C-alpha positions as CSV (number, residue, x, y, z in Angstrom):
1,M,25.9,-14.6,8.5
2,K,26.4,-18.0,6.9
3,L,25.3,-17.6,3.3
4,P,24.6,-20.6,1.1
5,A,27.8,-21.8,-0.6
6,E,26.1,-21.7,-4.1
7,F,25.0,-18.1,-3.5
8,I,28.5,-17.1,-2.7
9,T,29.9,-18.8,-5.8
10,K,27.3,-17.2,-8.0
11,Y,27.9,-13.7,-6.9
12,E,31.7,-14.0,-6.8
13,K,31.4,-14.6,-10.5
14,L,28.9,-11.8,-11.1
15,L,30.3,-9.1,-8.9
16,G,34.1,-9.8,-9.1
17,T,36.1,-7.5,-7.0
18,A,32.9,-6.0,-5.5
19,A,31.8,-9.4,-4.1
20,P,33.7,-9.1,-0.7
21,A,31.9,-5.8,0.2
22,F,28.6,-7.3,-1.0
23,F,29.0,-10.3,1.3
24,A,30.2,-8.2,4.2
25,A,27.0,-6.2,4.1
26,F,25.0,-9.2,5.2
27,D,26.7,-9.0,8.6
28,G,25.7,-5.3,8.9
29,S,22.6,-4.1,10.8
30,V,19.2,-4.1,9.2
31,E,18.0,-0.7,8.1
32,K,14.7,0.5,9.4
33,G,12.5,3.2,7.9
34,F,9.0,4.7,7.9
35,R,6.9,6.9,5.7
36,V,4.5,9.6,6.9
37,N,1.0,9.9,5.5
38,P,0.7,13.3,3.8
39,M,-3.1,13.1,4.0
40,K,-3.0,13.1,7.8
41,P,-1.7,15.6,10.4
42,T,1.8,15.4,11.8
43,T,1.9,14.9,15.6
44,P,4.6,16.2,18.0
45,A,5.8,12.6,18.4
46,M,6.2,12.3,14.6
47,R,8.2,15.5,14.4
48,Q,10.6,14.2,17.0
49,K,11.2,11.1,14.9
50,M,11.5,12.8,11.5
51,T,15.1,13.7,11.9
52,A,16.9,11.5,9.3
53,A,15.3,12.0,5.9
54,I,15.6,9.4,3.2
55,P,17.1,11.3,0.3
56,Y,15.0,9.8,-2.5
57,S,11.6,10.0,-0.7
58,P,10.1,13.3,0.5
59,I,7.9,11.4,2.9
60,G,10.5,8.8,4.1
61,Y,12.7,8.7,7.1
62,Y,15.2,6.4,8.7
63,G,14.1,5.0,12.0
64,K,11.8,2.6,13.7
65,V,8.1,3.1,14.7
66,N,5.9,1.2,17.2
67,G,2.9,-0.7,15.8
68,N,0.9,0.1,19.0
69,S,1.5,3.9,18.8
70,L,-1.3,6.3,18.2
71,E,0.4,7.4,15.0
72,H,0.6,3.9,13.5
73,L,-2.9,2.9,14.5
74,A,-4.3,6.1,13.1
75,G,-2.5,5.6,9.8
76,A,-0.2,8.6,10.1
77,V,3.0,6.5,9.7
78,Y,3.8,3.3,7.9
79,S,6.9,1.2,8.7
80,Q,8.8,0.3,5.6
81,E,12.3,-0.8,4.7
82,P,14.2,2.1,3.1
83,S,15.1,0.5,-0.2
84,A,11.5,-0.6,-0.7
85,M,10.5,3.1,-0.7
86,T,12.2,3.6,-4.0
87,V,9.5,1.5,-5.7
88,G,6.7,3.8,-4.7
89,E,8.7,6.9,-5.7
90,V,9.4,5.4,-9.1
91,A,5.8,4.4,-9.6
92,K,4.4,7.8,-8.3
93,P,1.0,8.0,-9.9
94,A,-0.5,11.3,-11.0
95,L,-3.8,12.5,-9.6
96,N,-7.0,10.8,-11.0
97,E,-5.1,7.9,-12.6
98,R,-6.4,4.3,-12.6
99,V,-3.8,2.3,-10.9
100,L,-3.3,-1.4,-10.1
101,D,-1.0,-2.8,-7.5
102,L,-1.0,-6.4,-8.6
103,C,1.0,-8.2,-5.9
104,A,0.2,-5.9,-3.0
105,A,0.2,-7.5,0.5
106,P,1.0,-6.4,3.1
107,G,0.4,-2.9,1.7
108,G,3.7,-0.9,1.8
109,K,3.6,-0.1,-1.9
110,T,-0.2,0.4,-1.9
111,T,-0.1,3.0,0.9
112,H,2.8,4.7,-0.9
113,L,0.7,4.9,-4.1
114,L,-2.2,6.3,-2.0
115,S,0.1,9.1,-0.8
116,Y,0.4,10.4,-4.3
117,L,-3.2,9.8,-5.5
118,K,-4.6,11.8,-2.5
119,Q,-8.1,10.3,-2.6
120,T,-8.4,10.8,-6.4
121,G,-8.7,8.3,-9.2
122,L,-8.9,4.6,-8.5
123,L,-6.5,2.1,-6.9
124,V,-7.2,-1.5,-7.4
125,T,-4.9,-3.4,-5.0
126,N,-4.7,-7.1,-5.4
127,E,-3.4,-10.0,-3.3
128,I,-3.7,-13.6,-4.6
129,N,-3.1,-15.2,-1.3
130,P,-6.3,-15.2,0.8
131,K,-4.3,-15.5,4.1
132,R,-2.4,-12.2,3.3
133,V,-5.2,-10.1,1.9
134,T,-6.5,-9.3,5.4
135,A,-3.3,-7.5,6.4
136,L,-3.6,-5.6,3.1
137,G,-7.1,-4.6,4.0
138,D,-6.1,-3.5,7.5
139,N,-3.3,-1.2,6.2
140,V,-5.5,0.4,3.5
141,E,-8.2,1.1,6.2
142,R,-5.7,2.6,8.6
143,Y,-4.3,4.8,5.8
144,G,-7.8,6.3,5.4
145,A,-8.3,5.4,1.7
146,R,-11.6,6.2,0.0
147,N,-10.5,5.5,-3.6
148,T,-9.4,1.8,-3.2
149,V,-10.9,-1.5,-4.1
150,I,-9.2,-4.6,-2.7
151,T,-9.3,-7.8,-4.8
152,N,-8.2,-11.4,-4.0
153,E,-7.6,-12.7,-7.5
154,T,-5.2,-14.3,-10.0
155,P,-3.6,-12.0,-12.6
156,A,-5.4,-14.0,-15.3
157,H,-8.9,-13.3,-13.9
158,L,-8.1,-9.6,-13.4
159,A,-6.8,-9.4,-17.0
160,K,-10.0,-10.9,-18.3
161,A,-12.2,-8.5,-16.3
162,L,-10.2,-5.3,-16.8
163,P,-8.5,-5.4,-20.3
164,G,-6.6,-2.2,-21.3
165,F,-8.0,-0.4,-18.3
166,F,-5.1,0.9,-16.2
167,D,-2.9,4.0,-16.5
168,R,-0.3,2.5,-14.2
169,I,0.5,-1.0,-13.0
170,L,2.9,-1.9,-10.2
171,V,4.2,-5.5,-10.2
172,D,6.3,-6.0,-7.1
173,A,6.8,-9.6,-8.1
174,P,7.0,-12.6,-5.9
175,C,10.7,-13.5,-6.0
176,S,13.5,-15.5,-4.5
177,G,13.9,-12.9,-1.8
178,E,17.7,-12.6,-1.7
179,G,17.4,-9.0,-0.6
180,M,15.6,-10.2,2.5
181,F,18.4,-12.5,3.8
182,R,19.8,-9.9,6.2
183,K,16.3,-8.8,7.4
184,D,14.9,-12.4,7.6
185,P,17.6,-15.1,7.6
186,A,14.9,-17.7,7.4
187,A,14.5,-16.7,3.8
188,M,17.7,-18.6,3.1
189,Q,16.0,-21.9,4.0
190,Y,13.9,-21.6,0.8
191,W,16.8,-20.6,-1.5
192,T,18.4,-23.1,-3.9
193,P,20.5,-22.4,-7.0
194,D,17.4,-23.3,-9.0
195,Y,14.9,-21.1,-7.1
196,P,15.5,-17.9,-9.1
197,A,14.7,-19.7,-12.3
198,E,11.6,-21.1,-10.8
199,C,10.5,-17.7,-9.7
200,A,11.3,-16.3,-13.1
201,T,8.8,-18.7,-14.7
202,R,6.1,-17.4,-12.4
203,Q,7.1,-13.8,-13.1
204,R,6.8,-14.2,-16.9
205,E,3.3,-15.6,-16.3
206,I,2.4,-12.6,-14.2
207,L,3.8,-10.1,-16.7
208,T,2.0,-11.8,-19.6
209,E,-1.3,-11.1,-17.9
210,T,-0.2,-7.6,-16.8
211,V,0.4,-6.4,-20.4
212,K,-3.3,-7.1,-21.2
213,M,-4.4,-4.6,-18.5
214,L,-2.4,-1.6,-19.6
215,R,-3.9,1.1,-21.7
216,P,-1.8,2.7,-24.6
217,G,0.6,5.2,-23.0
218,G,0.3,3.5,-19.6
219,H,3.3,2.7,-17.3
220,L,4.5,-0.6,-15.9
221,I,6.7,-0.6,-12.9
222,Y,8.4,-3.9,-12.2
223,S,10.4,-4.6,-9.0
224,T,11.8,-7.4,-6.9
225,C,13.7,-7.7,-3.7
226,T,16.2,-10.1,-5.1
227,F,19.7,-9.7,-6.7
228,A,19.2,-12.6,-9.2
229,P,19.7,-11.6,-12.8
230,E,17.2,-14.3,-13.9
231,E,14.5,-12.3,-12.1
232,D,15.8,-8.8,-12.8
233,E,17.7,-7.8,-16.0
234,Q,16.9,-11.0,-17.8
235,M,13.2,-10.6,-17.0
236,I,13.1,-7.1,-18.5
237,A,15.1,-8.3,-21.5
238,W,12.5,-11.0,-22.0
239,L,9.7,-8.4,-21.7
240,L,11.3,-6.1,-24.3
241,Q,11.9,-9.0,-26.7
242,T,8.4,-10.4,-26.3
243,Y,6.6,-7.1,-26.4
244,P,8.4,-4.5,-28.5
245,E,5.6,-2.1,-27.6
246,F,7.4,-1.4,-24.4
247,E,10.2,1.2,-23.9
248,L,12.3,1.5,-20.8
249,E,12.3,4.9,-19.1
250,P,15.4,6.1,-17.1
251,I,15.3,6.0,-13.3
252,E,17.2,8.7,-11.5
253,K,20.0,7.0,-9.5
254,T,20.6,8.7,-6.1
255,A,21.9,7.7,-2.7
256,G,24.0,4.8,-3.9
257,M,21.6,3.4,-6.5
258,V,23.4,2.1,-9.6
259,D,22.5,1.2,-13.2
260,A,21.2,-2.3,-13.9
261,K,23.7,-4.5,-15.7
262,P,23.0,-5.3,-19.3
263,E,25.9,-7.8,-19.3
264,W,23.8,-9.9,-16.9
265,A,21.2,-10.3,-19.6
266,D,21.3,-10.0,-23.3
267,G,23.6,-7.0,-23.4
268,N,20.9,-4.5,-24.4
269,P,22.3,-1.1,-23.3
270,E,18.7,0.1,-22.6
271,L,18.8,-2.0,-19.5
272,N,21.0,0.6,-17.9
273,K,17.9,2.7,-17.4
274,A,16.7,0.3,-14.7
275,A,18.0,0.5,-11.2
276,R,19.8,-1.8,-8.8
277,L,20.0,-1.2,-5.0
278,F,22.8,-3.1,-3.3
279,P,23.2,-3.2,0.5
280,H,26.9,-2.5,0.3
281,L,26.3,0.7,-1.7
282,M,23.3,2.2,0.0
283,R,21.3,2.2,3.3
284,G,18.8,-0.5,2.5
285,E,18.3,-4.3,2.0
286,G,18.3,-4.4,-1.8
287,H,15.9,-4.0,-4.7
288,F,15.7,-4.0,-8.5
289,I,13.3,-1.6,-10.3
290,A,12.4,-1.0,-13.9
291,K,9.9,1.5,-15.3
292,L,8.4,1.0,-18.8
293,V,5.9,2.9,-21.0
294,Y,3.5,0.9,-23.2
295,H,3.1,2.1,-26.8
296,G,0.2,-0.2,-27.5
297,A,-2.0,0.7,-30.5
298,A,-5.8,0.4,-30.1
299,E,-7.6,2.2,-27.3
300,P,-9.8,-0.3,-25.4
301,K,-13.6,0.2,-25.1
302,E,-14.4,2.1,-21.9
303,P,-16.2,-0.3,-19.5
304,K,-19.5,0.3,-17.8
305,L,-19.0,1.9,-14.4
306,V,-20.6,1.0,-11.0
307,R,-23.9,2.4,-10.0
308,S,-25.7,2.9,-6.7
309,D,-28.0,0.1,-5.6
310,L,-29.5,1.4,-2.3
311,K,-33.1,0.6,-1.4
312,P,-35.3,3.6,-0.6
313,E,-35.2,2.9,3.2
314,Q,-31.4,2.6,3.1
315,R,-31.0,5.8,1.2
316,K,-33.3,7.6,3.7
317,L,-31.2,6.4,6.6
318,W,-27.9,7.5,5.0
319,E,-29.3,10.9,4.0
320,G,-30.6,11.3,7.5
321,Y,-27.1,10.7,8.8
322,L,-25.7,13.3,6.4
323,Q,-28.3,15.8,7.5
324,Q,-27.6,15.1,11.2
325,T,-23.9,15.5,10.8
326,K,-24.0,18.2,8.2
327,L,-21.7,16.1,6.1
328,A,-21.8,16.8,2.4
329,A,-22.3,13.9,0.0
330,L,-18.9,12.1,-0.4
331,P,-17.4,13.1,-3.7
332,G,-16.2,10.4,-6.1
333,L,-18.1,7.6,-4.4
334,V,-21.0,5.4,-5.5
335,L,-23.1,4.1,-2.7
336,Q,-23.7,0.3,-2.6
337,A,-25.2,-2.0,0.1
338,H,-23.7,-5.4,0.7
339,G,-26.3,-6.8,3.1
340,D,-26.6,-4.4,5.9
341,Q,-23.2,-2.9,5.2
342,L,-22.9,0.4,3.3
343,Y,-19.9,0.9,1.0
344,G,-18.6,3.8,-0.9
345,V,-17.2,2.4,-4.2
346,P,-14.9,4.6,-6.2
347,A,-16.9,6.0,-9.1
348,M,-14.1,5.0,-11.6
349,M,-14.5,1.3,-10.7
350,P,-15.9,-0.8,-13.6
351,V,-18.7,-3.2,-13.2
352,T,-17.0,-6.6,-12.9
353,R,-18.4,-10.1,-12.7
354,R,-17.0,-13.1,-10.9
355,L,-14.0,-11.3,-9.4
356,K,-13.2,-12.0,-5.8
357,I,-13.5,-8.6,-4.2
358,F,-12.3,-8.5,-0.6
359,R,-13.4,-4.9,0.0
360,A,-15.4,-2.9,-2.5
361,G,-14.2,0.6,-1.6
362,I,-14.6,2.1,1.9
363,Q,-17.0,0.7,4.4
364,L,-19.1,3.7,5.5
365,G,-21.2,2.0,8.2
366,T,-24.0,-0.4,9.0
367,F,-27.8,-0.1,8.6
368,K,-29.4,-0.9,11.9
369,K,-33.1,-0.8,12.8
370,N,-34.3,2.8,12.1
371,R,-30.7,4.2,12.2
372,F,-27.3,4.3,10.5
373,E,-24.1,3.5,12.5
374,P,-20.9,4.9,11.0
375,S,-17.8,2.7,10.6
376,Y,-14.3,2.8,12.0
377,A,-13.0,3.1,8.4
378,L,-15.1,6.3,7.9
379,A,-13.5,7.8,11.0
380,L,-10.0,7.0,9.9
381,A,-10.8,8.5,6.4
382,S,-12.4,11.7,7.9
383,T,-9.4,14.0,8.2
384,D,-10.7,16.2,5.4
385,L,-14.4,15.6,6.0
386,D,-16.6,17.9,7.9
387,L,-17.9,15.4,10.4
388,P,-18.4,16.2,14.1
389,K,-15.1,15.8,15.9
390,L,-14.1,15.8,19.5
391,A,-10.5,16.1,20.7
392,I,-9.4,13.7,23.5
393,D,-6.1,13.5,25.4
394,H,-3.6,10.6,25.5
395,A,-5.1,9.2,28.8
396,Q,-8.5,9.1,27.2
397,W,-7.1,7.6,24.0
398,E,-5.6,4.8,26.1
399,K,-9.0,4.1,27.6
400,Y,-10.5,4.2,24.2
401,V,-8.2,1.6,22.6
402,H,-8.8,-0.6,25.6
403,G,-12.6,-0.5,24.9
404,E,-13.5,1.6,28.0
405,T,-16.2,4.2,28.3
406,F,-14.8,7.5,29.6
407,Q,-16.0,10.8,30.9
408,L,-15.6,14.4,29.6
409,E,-15.0,17.4,31.7
410,A,-18.0,19.1,30.2
411,S,-21.0,18.0,28.1
412,A,-20.6,17.8,24.3
413,E,-23.0,17.5,21.4
414,T,-24.9,14.2,21.6
415,G,-24.4,11.6,18.9
416,F,-21.7,9.8,16.9
417,T,-18.5,11.9,16.9
418,V,-15.1,11.3,15.4
419,L,-12.6,11.3,18.3
420,T,-9.2,12.9,17.5
421,C,-6.0,12.8,19.5
422,D,-3.1,15.1,18.5
423,G,-5.3,16.0,15.5
424,L,-5.5,12.4,14.3
425,P,-8.9,10.7,13.8
426,V,-8.8,7.5,15.9
427,G,-12.4,6.2,15.7
428,F,-16.0,7.0,16.6
429,G,-17.4,7.5,20.0
430,K,-21.1,8.1,20.9
431,V,-21.4,11.1,23.1
432,V,-24.3,11.2,25.6
433,G,-23.9,14.2,27.9
434,R,-20.4,13.9,29.5
435,T,-20.1,10.2,28.7
436,V,-18.3,8.8,25.6
437,K,-19.5,5.3,24.7
438,N,-16.8,3.2,23.0
439,F,-17.0,2.1,19.4
440,F,-13.3,1.1,18.9
441,P,-13.4,-2.3,17.1
442,K,-13.4,-5.1,19.6
443,G,-10.8,-7.1,17.6
444,L,-8.3,-4.3,17.8
445,R,-8.5,-3.5,21.5
446,F,-5.4,-3.7,23.7
447,L,-4.0,-2.4,27.0
448,A,-2.1,0.7,26.1
449,T,0.7,2.0,28.4
450,D,3.3,4.7,28.1
451,E,5.9,2.0,27.6
452,N,4.3,0.1,24.7
453,T,2.7,3.0,22.7
454,I,5.6,5.5,22.3
455,L,6.2,6.1,18.7
C-alpha cells in the first residue's frame, strides 16, 4: 500500500524502531469479525461460524458474515471489525443505566451497548448526519431493541435538552481515520498533515458539550479509529487539564493492546491508563480508547418523563390486540401515537422539546380502521415476548423475504403471527387456514438463494 509520504515521516519519528512493522501491517489482510446478539437464539449456522473467539469479547468472533443471511436480517449477528469491539467492551453499561451513544452511525457500538443493557434502562443513540441516521435505525430495529430512542441532533442541542442526565456516554469521535487505511484505502484521499489537527478542533467542541450531559459519577468513553496523537493522547490530556473533575480509569490490555503514550502528549503518566490498538501488534485495524469517570459536584434536577398520549379509540384497539394475542402489557414502555403509528417509548426517556427525534422508541404497529396491525420491528423484538409464533423452514423463509404468500402443511391459528426460522423471529405473517399472507416490508424484499444467503 502506498501511504502518504508525510504520514510515513510522522510515524517514523513517533514509533522509531517499531515503524517498519507498523507500515508493513498496512499490506496485510483486513481482519473481519462479527458479534452475536445475546438476546436472540443461536442457530446451527452460527455455531458453525463461532470457531475463532475474539479474546477480549465474550460475544465476538473472527470471521465474515453475509448481509443477506437469515441470521443477519433477523439481528442475531452483527458484522464488526475486531478492534472496534474493544470500544463496546470498555463501555459495557450496567443494567438500567441511562446511556448515550453520541456519534453512533452505522450502529456497531450502539448494538454492542444494547447487548449489555438487555432491554433495560435507556439508550439514546444519536447521529448528526441525516443521511447516515437511516442505517443506524435499521440496525437498531434488526437488533430487536425496545429501550432505544434515535436522535438526529447536534451535541449542543442534546446538551441543552439533557443536562446532567446520563450515567454513561460513548463518544466514538469523528476522526482522521488513519486506522481505516487498510480497510478503506480511499480514506487516504482525505488525509493531509493538517487533517488530524482539524479533527481535533471538532473533537474538543464535541467533548465540551458531552461534559454537560454527564451526571456526577458517570462515565465517559472516548475512542477514535486513528493513530494521530493530536486526536488521542493530546485530546485526553486537554480534557483532564480543562476539566479536573475527570479521572482516567485503567483499561485492561489484552491480545496485543498497549498503553497509550504520555510522551505523545503532555507527559502525564495517567495517560498510560488509556489503550492503543496497533495493526502490527494485534488482529485488528487500529483504535484508541480512554475511559474516564466524572467527579462532578451538584446532582442535576430529575427531568419530567414521557407520558402516554393515546386517544380512547387507539387504546381500545391496542388493548384488543393484547387480549387477542394474550400478550401482557410491555414493561418499561410508554405508549405514544405519532399519527396512525403506535410507538413504545422507553419510560426513562425525558420529555424534550425541539429535538430532532428520528425514532421515538420501538414502532409497535399501525392503527387501521377498526383494527391494529403489528409492525416488523415488534416481530424482531419478540424473542422474549409471549406472542403467537409459527416455525417455518428455510424454503418458506426464502419465499417470505421475496414477498410471496406460502402454504402450510396443516391449518394454524388465524391472525397475525410471528414467523420464526431456526428459532429466530423474522417478521409477521397473517395466517388464514393453511395460507400465510406476507407482511415482510416491501423495501427489504429480495430473491434469496442458497448461494447468496449462507451465513
